[in-house]
BAFI-3210 file (N, C-alpha, C; in Angstrom, 3 decimals, decimal comma, padded with zeros to 6 digits):
// residues 114
n [1|2|3|4|5|6|7|8|9|10|11|12|13|14|15|16|17|18|19|20|21|22|23|24|25|26|27|28|29|30|31|32|33|34|35|36|37|38|39|40|41|42|43|44|45|46|47|48|49|50|51|52|53|54|55|56|57|58|59|60|61|62|63|64|65|66|67|68|69|70|71|72|73|74|75|76|77|78|79|80|81|82|83|84|85|86|87|88|89|90|91|92|93|94|95|96|97|98|99|100|101|102|103|104|105|106|107|108|109|110|111|112|113|114]
n.u [037,481|035,707|035,441|038,025|038,116|036,154|037,368|039,712|038,479|037,169|039,285|041,113|039,552|039,084|041,704|042,625|040,965|041,836|044,580|044,258|043,066|045,192|047,110|045,891|046,565|049,044|051,137|052,003|048,545|048,411|049,742|047,906|046,753|048,988|049,651|047,342|046,960|049,099|049,809|047,366|046,797|049,021|048,688|046,234|046,927|048,953|047,436|045,756|047,760|048,813|046,595|046,364|048,950|050,490|052,397|055,224|055,793|054,468|056,035|058,411|057,447|056,635|059,093|060,184|058,401|059,034|061,651|061,114|059,567|061,469|063,167|061,356|061,082|063,520|063,180|060,972|062,128|064,185|062,595|061,216|063,356|064,302|062,085|061,448|063,855|065,636|063,972|062,988|061,108|057,980|057,564|060,146|061,473|059,961|060,502|063,311|063,366|061,782|063,367|065,594|064,356|063,606|066,182|067,382|065,588|065,769|068,491|068,720|067,128|068,593|071,018|070,345|068,167|068,578]
n.v [075,752|077,849|078,995|079,925|082,044|083,724|084,231|085,604|087,814|089,022|089,460|090,831|093,074|094,321|094,916|096,481|098,707|099,624|100,203|102,093|104,164|104,802|105,487|107,742|109,700|110,632|112,594|112,458|111,933|109,668|107,630|106,198|104,241|102,658|101,746|100,368|098,196|096,050|095,162|094,089|091,958|090,372|089,770|088,386|086,200|085,063|084,343|082,329|080,538|079,786|078,429|076,287|075,177|075,438|076,939|077,002|076,825|079,135|081,045|080,967|081,854|084,433|085,634|085,696|087,474|089,823|090,324|090,724|093,042|094,828|094,958|096,121|098,690|099,858|099,667|101,407|103,814|104,068|104,203|106,639|108,424|108,031|108,838|111,467|112,959|112,209|112,252|110,088|108,034|106,588|103,764|102,777|103,430|101,867|099,252|099,050|099,493|097,365|095,204|095,655|095,383|092,631|091,520|092,383|091,278|088,469|088,201|088,880|086,831|084,567|085,090|085,329|083,647|081,169]
n.w [073,433|072,802|075,335|075,708|073,931|075,040|077,518|076,694|075,554|077,773|079,672|078,054|077,287|079,778|080,593|078,469|078,785|081,325|080,824|078,796|080,200|081,921|079,994|078,999|080,738|080,042|077,823|074,385|073,502|071,985|073,215|074,660|072,996|072,475|075,050|075,542|073,750|073,369|076,089|077,022|075,312|075,820|078,568|078,571|076,973|078,554|080,778|079,692|078,949|081,427|082,465|080,642|080,184|082,469|085,217|084,922|082,153|081,323|082,589|081,132|078,676|079,446|080,067|077,522|076,331|077,723|076,848|074,130|074,353|075,346|073,141|071,405|072,467|071,758|068,993|068,569|069,412|067,498|065,183|065,580|065,476|062,856|061,351|062,285|062,630|060,567|058,430|056,902|054,629|055,616|055,046|054,520|056,934|058,682|057,757|058,238|061,019|061,995|061,189|062,798|065,284|065,279|065,089|067,499|069,391|068,878|069,276|072,014|073,068|072,269|073,547|076,268|077,128|075,960]
ca.u [037,856|034,819|035,765|039,273|037,772|035,452|038,372|040,528|037,633|036,945|040,552|041,623|038,747|039,338|043,066|042,684|040,335|042,718|045,766|043,845|042,905|046,536|047,723|045,249|047,199|050,310|051,150|050,794|047,429|048,571|050,248|046,784|046,651|050,166|049,529|046,138|046,957|050,019|049,715|046,142|046,960|050,020|048,122|045,230|047,654|049,601|046,391|045,398|048,912|048,864|045,512|046,533|050,292|051,092|053,172|056,591|055,770|054,064|057,175|059,319|056,789|056,660|060,457|060,319|057,635|059,790|062,752|060,519|059,161|062,698|063,580|060,389|061,406|064,573|062,573|060,171|063,076|064,808|061,573|060,969|064,539|064,352|060,987|061,438|065,145|066,244|062,920|062,835|059,738|057,479|057,767|061,567|061,760|059,317|061,264|064,583|063,090|061,331|064,531|066,390|063,584|063,781|067,575|067,604|064,776|066,366|069,794|068,488|066,652|069,694|072,050|069,893|067,260|068,972]
ca.v [076,765|078,998|079,627|080,655|083,310|084,539|084,653|086,652|088,990|089,675|089,956|091,839|094,298|094,980|095,451|097,589|099,858|100,123|100,818|103,298|105,218|105,207|106,167|109,037|110,653|111,078|113,300|112,717|111,023|108,434|106,596|105,385|103,075|101,828|101,096|099,553|097,016|094,947|094,545|093,311|090,703|089,588|089,256|087,369|085,027|084,436|083,695|081,069|079,644|079,237|077,459|075,110|074,587|075,505|078,137|076,944|077,168|080,538|081,870|081,050|082,726|085,802|086,152|085,999|088,703|090,952|090,596|091,312|094,408|095,628|095,191|097,049|100,052|100,341|099,811|102,634|104,930|104,167|104,656|108,071|109,151|107,962|109,627|112,875|113,637|111,891|112,474|108,927|107,656|105,638|102,354|102,474|103,469|100,707|098,073|099,039|099,368|096,000|094,324|095,860|094,793|091,186|091,191|092,565|090,304|087,139|088,267|088,791|085,487|083,628|085,380|085,257|082,532|079,896]
ca.w [072,464|072,984|076,616|075,503|073,274|076,041|078,491|076,062|075,390|079,066|080,223|077,125|077,394|081,071|080,627|077,506|079,426|082,385|080,238|078,071|081,211|082,337|078,861|078,814|081,645|079,486|076,551|073,620|073,763|071,221|074,112|075,149|072,128|072,682|076,350|075,594|072,909|073,640|077,418|077,205|074,584|076,545|079,817|078,253|076,503|079,709|081,588|079,038|079,005|082,787|082,603|079,785|080,191|083,790|085,569|084,406|080,730|081,231|083,008|079,982|077,709|079,968|079,872|076,096|076,088|078,277|075,924|072,935|074,675|075,421|071,761|070,819|072,922|070,875|067,670|068,566|069,482|066,185|064,235|065,761|064,990|061,398|060,777|062,675|062,446|059,271|057,421|056,035|054,294|056,625|054,689|054,698|058,372|059,289|057,386|058,965|062,452|062,262|061,068|064,010|066,381|065,236|065,387|068,936|070,130|068,763|069,923|073,460|073,377|072,107|074,527|077,659|077,440|075,356]
c.u [037,007|035,138|037,084|038,999|037,074|036,445|039,231|039,733|037,484|038,233|041,111|040,868|039,000|040,717|043,232|042,095|041,237|043,937|045,422|043,633|044,254|047,213|047,142|045,856|048,463|050,110|052,164|049,740|047,546|049,168|049,124|046,623|047,807|050,073|048,331|046,228|047,806|049,896|048,470|046,235|047,934|049,433|047,065|045,900|048,343|048,587|045,971|046,536|049,036|047,794|045,769|047,873|050,971|051,991|054,568|056,684|055,421|055,209|058,173|058,741|056,832|058,048|060,692|059,578|058,383|060,944|062,236|060,087|060,377|063,213|062,643|060,654|062,492|064,043|061,776|061,063|063,728|063,828|061,327|062,144|064,588|063,276|061,124|062,748|065,725|065,267|062,825|061,365|059,275|057,738|059,224|061,936|061,158|060,098|062,570|064,341|062,626|062,487|065,409|065,681|063,784|065,209|067,861|066,839|065,393|067,762|069,670|068,037|067,805|070,751|071,637|069,107|067,723|070,072]
c.v [078,023|079,750|080,388|082,026|084,246|085,076|085,776|087,948|089,746|090,259|091,058|093,156|095,052|095,613|096,597|098,849|100,462|100,822|102,064|104,454|105,723|105,989|107,535|110,108|111,275|111,834|112,617|111,637|109,723|107,310|105,691|104,129|102,119|101,062|100,157|098,241|095,863|094,358|093,692|091,969|089,799|088,981|088,186|086,082|084,309|083,733|082,355|080,060|079,008|078,162|076,164|074,407|074,599|076,724|078,143|077,364|078,644|081,464|082,036|081,984|084,184|086,417|086,507|087,281|089,937|091,313|091,216|092,752|095,330|095,939|096,178|098,490|100,632|100,563|101,114|103,878|105,152|104,705|106,154|108,894|109,160|108,829|111,119|113,601|113,427|112,077|111,332|108,725|106,589|104,169|101,936|102,439|102,263|099,435|097,957|098,811|097,958|095,001|094,435|095,239|093,273|090,780|091,316|091,522|088,914|087,097|088,169|087,394|084,489|083,840|085,159|083,979|081,187|079,228]
c.w [072,659|074,277|076,537|074,895|074,257|077,068|077,912|075,919|076,711|079,644|079,336|077,225|078,682|081,102|079,628|078,124|080,491|081,799|079,428|079,038|081,701|081,225|078,615|079,723|081,059|078,187|075,659|073,875|072,971|072,055|074,609|074,305|072,314|073,988|076,395|074,851|073,387|075,046|077,603|076,501|075,327|077,816|079,571|077,789|077,650|080,601|080,999|079,091|080,378|082,956|081,828|079,970|081,558|083,967|084,965|082,956|080,540|081,633|081,865|078,925|078,155|079,808|078,417|075,738|076,585|077,342|074,622|073,157|074,774|074,019|071,077|071,236|072,029|069,465|067,563|068,611|068,113|065,154|064,355|065,254|063,468|060,757|061,058|062,389|061,059|058,105|056,408|055,704|055,284|056,292|054,908|056,173|059,085|058,992|058,159|060,455|062,817|062,159|062,313|065,215|066,428|065,601|066,883|069,736|070,069|069,377|071,440|073,852|073,324|073,202|075,982|077,954|076,905|076,105]
res [x|x|x|x|x|x|x|x|x|x|x|x|x|x|x|x|x|x|x|x|x|x|x|x|x|x|x|x|x|x|x|x|x|x|x|x|x|x|x|x|x|x|x|x|x|x|x|x|x|x|x|x|x|x|x|x|x|x|x|x|x|x|x|x|x|x|x|x|x|x|x|x|x|x|x|x|x|x|x|x|x|x|x|x|x|x|x|x|x|x|x|x|x|x|x|x|x|x|x|x|x|x|x|x|x|x|x|x|x|x|x|x|x|x]
***
């Protein structure tokens, strides 16, 4: 258990740093946080999954992560449109966007992976 935490810390920290540097190259600078968070957690989790469960199980998990990320892209696009163009309140836009994210993610999972 302790080694899992150390592994996540080391891999997560290294990947966050790398993605933050890459994200710093783009405008707006807020992309650095977006590129730094999710990929590092995903890679650390996949590394632990490979060590504990094997490559086959990790491949299924990775495919699920890709579908979730694709759904997130649409969620982020929808959120920006609702906030910037439609001038919705953040809580309402977040609720609708998250519902759409879950619907797309589970729809993709059910349609492709199941």
